[in-house]
N, C-alpha and C positions, 0 to 999 in steps of 0.2 A: 562576595559571589563565588570565588573558587571554593571556599569551605562549603556552601551550599550544594555546589556541583559535585563535590567529592562525596558528600553525605548521600546526596541521591543516589550516585552510581553505586556506593556501598550498599545501600539499602535496595538495589533492583537486584543483587546477587541472590537473596533468599527468594524473591518473586520469580526470577527465573528458575530456580532451582524446584519450586513448587510445580511450576508449568511442565518443567520436563519430567518430574516424577509422576504426575497425573496423566500426562500423556503416555509415558512409557507403559504404564500399567494398563491403561484403558485400550491401548491398541493391542497389547500382548494378549488381554483376556477375550478380545473379540473372536467371533467364530472363523475358523480358517487359518491357515498360515502361508508363507511365502513359496513353499514348495507343493501346495496342494493343487493339483492339476485335476482336468477332467478325467484323464487317464492316470491313475495313480501310479507313482514311481515304485521299483522293486524295493523292499523294505530294506535291502542292505544298502542300496544307494541312499535311500532316505536317511537311514542312520548315519552314513558318512557325511552327507551334506549338515545335517544337524550338529554333528561333531564339529566340523569345519567352522561353523558360525556359532558355536557355543550355545546352540538351541536345545542341547540334551541337558544343559546345566540347569539347576534350580533358578526359578524365576528372580530371587532376591541376588543370586550370583551374578545372573546375566545384568541386572540392574547396576551392580557394583562394577562390573567391567565396563559397562557403557558410561557410566560417570567418571570412572577413570581415563577413559579414551577421551570423552569430551573434555576434560580439564586440559588435556595435552592438545586440543584442538583437531581432534580426529573423530569425525562424524560417522566413521565405520564404513564398512563395504555396502555397495548396493547389492541386495538380493536378487532382483531381477535382472539388473545389468552386471553381470557377474565379472565384465573386463575392466569395470569402472568402480571407484569409490565414491561416496557422496561428497568428498571434497573436490573430486575431479569434475562431478556433473554440476556442481555449484560453481567451480571456477569459469566453466563455459556458460552456465545459464543465468547467473546472477547478475554479470555485466550487462546482459541483454535486457533483463528486466529493469534494472536500474537506469538504463538510458531512456527507454520507452517511457517507465514512470515518471523520471525526472522531467523529461520534455512535456509530457502531459500535465504534470503538477505545475511546472512553470506557465504554460499556455493557459490552464484553468485560472491560476492566481491572478495573471495580468487581465485577462479577458472579464473574469468574474467581477474584479474590483472595478474596472471600467464600466462595466455595464450597470453595476450596483450602484455607482456613484452617480452616473447619469439619471437613472431612474430616480434615485433620491433627490436630485437637483431639479427634476422636472416632474415633482410628485403629482399625483392627480391628473397628468397630463395623458395624451395619447401614447407618448412614449413610454411613459411609466407603465402604463396599462400593456402595451405589447411586450415590453421586457419581462414583466412579472408573468404573463401568460406563457410566454415562451420558456420561461425558466421553470415554471410549474410543469409543463410538458416534458422538459428534461429532465426534471427529478423524478417523474413517475414512469419514465420509459427506460426499462432495464436494459443493461448492455448486450444481453443475449438477444435483443431485438435490433438495436442499433447496429450492432456489427455485422449481421447478415444483409441488413438493408443497405449499408455503405458498400459492402462487398458487391452486392448485387448491382446497384446502380453505378458506381464508379468503375468497378472492375469487369463487369460483364457487359452491362447496356453501353456504357460510354466507352470502356476499355482504356482509360487514360492512367488507371493504377492497377497494380498486380491485386488480384481478388484474394490473395493468400500467399503463404510461403514466407520465406526470409533470406535476407542477404545483408551481411555486415556493411558491404560496400556500396550498395544501391540505396539511396535514402527514399526512393519511391515506396519501397515496402515497409517503410516506416511510417507513412502519413496516416493510413487508415487505422491502423491500431493506436497511434496517438490521440487522433480525433476522437475515435470510440472511447478511449479512457478519459479525455478531458471533458467530454461534451456534459456528462451528469455533473461533474466537480464545478464547472462554469455556473451551471444553473443554480446549485446550492450556495456557493460564494456570492453570486449576484443577490440571491435573495438575503442572506446574511448581511452583506455589505449595504444593501439598500436599507434594511430595517435599522440597522446600529447608526447609518448616515444621518436618515431622518430624526432619529433622537438625539445624535450628536448636534445637529445644526440648530437644535432648539436648548442647547445646554447654556448654562450662565457664561461659562468662559468664552464661547464661540460668540454669544452676544456681545460681550466686552470687546472682543477683538474687532467685531465690525464697529462698535460705537467709536473706537480708536482710529477708524478710517483704514484700516489694513486692507490690501487688496483681496479681491474675491478668491484669487487663486491661493493666496496665502492663507486665509480664512479655511477655505476648504481642505487645501492639501496638506497643511501643516497642522491645524488645530482640530477639525472635523473629523477628516479622514483618517488620522493617526489614532484617535480614539476609537473610530468605527471598525478599524481593522482587528480590535480584540476578539470578537467572536469569529471572525474567519479564521484568525491564527490558531484559536482553541480547535476549530474544526480541522485544519491542515495538519495538525500533528499526527492523530490516527491515519488520516487519510494518506498522507505521505508514506506512513509505513505500509499501508496496505497497496499502494501504487508501486512502490519500489521493489517489493518483494513479489512483484507479478501478479496478474490477474488471471485467474483459473479460466474464466469464461473467454476473453479475448486472446489469450495464449493459446487456447484450444481451438477456437474458430479459426483463427489465421495461421495456425501452424507454426507458432513461433516457439523457439527453444529455450524458453525461461523456467524459472522454478516453479512458477504457478502450474505450467503443464506437467513437471514432474511430480508436482504434489499429487495431481490426480491419478498420474500412472502409477505412483507408490500406493496410494490409497486402494485402487482397484487390485493391484497385484500383491497386497499386503507386504510390501517391501518396507519393513520396520524401521530401518535406519534412514531411509530416504524421508519418509513422513516426519520421523522425528527430527532430523536435519532441518527440514523447512520450518517446524515449530520453533526450534531454537533460533533460527534466524529472524523470523518474524517478531518473536518475542524480543529479540536483542533491538531490532528496529523499532518497536512500539515503545520500549523504555527510553531509548535515545530521543526519539522525536518528541515525547511527552516532556523529558526534560529540556530540550530546545524551545519548546513551546512555552515553559515557564520562564525562561532566560528572556524570550522575546516579550513577554509580558512587562518584564522589569524595564526593558529598553523602550516599549510604546508607552508605559504608563509609569511617569515618575513617582507616583504614589506607591507604587509596588517596590518593596525591599524585603531581601531574604535574608541578609546578614546584618 
């Protein structure tokens, strides 16, 4: 297993390199620049800014400079927030995104697995129908609809939770963003677990376990549900990467200082280094969580072997 992990990590380096290269040239070739304003700057000031940030160099040289800095772990200065580097912004914003995304992911995994298993065990009953109907509604309702409704109802009408803003010390500011992030994932996981559990309950090894007289909790929890978690684990890999690196919609609506909000600001302001840094972080998270999914497969399914 260690050899497989090392091979996957080594193979991820070319993947990240290609992503960085494509993103670098795509954003540089897009119209506009980081210092293009409605009122143009003085040509001398513009020339000094471009020289300070190496924007006057040929594109290939800018690319090599960025790669050299990236290898050293330096994501570069922010063009829009000139008192901060991208590392400084991520040092403040990434822990917020990871905390919210991690809590939302854990909540979604627990609730989605629970409701999916209940629906499968009560197949074709009113409970199953209700869970499937609510899950379908949750899947089809986007975050930009859920977030304002929750903010309006709990923050404005009832006044029991903050409608927006952020505080690291007050957990009441965390509730609505976490619930907004978790609800669609609960719905998807519940549907995945339900379908996989229904299929697993009809498998030969589960029928054999029942024939041996094992308790229902052992048959469902150990044999059926373990096999049924494989589709959910596959889904949780890229979902975890997306949640932990910040949600653009949720962080913008609730005013959360995470890297998802920084990505929007960087894209609108042509902040090249901020956008590039966000892409690098997301790419690393996707690679790592896809690797983690493969390792979880080997733990959940004894038939899976990598070495």
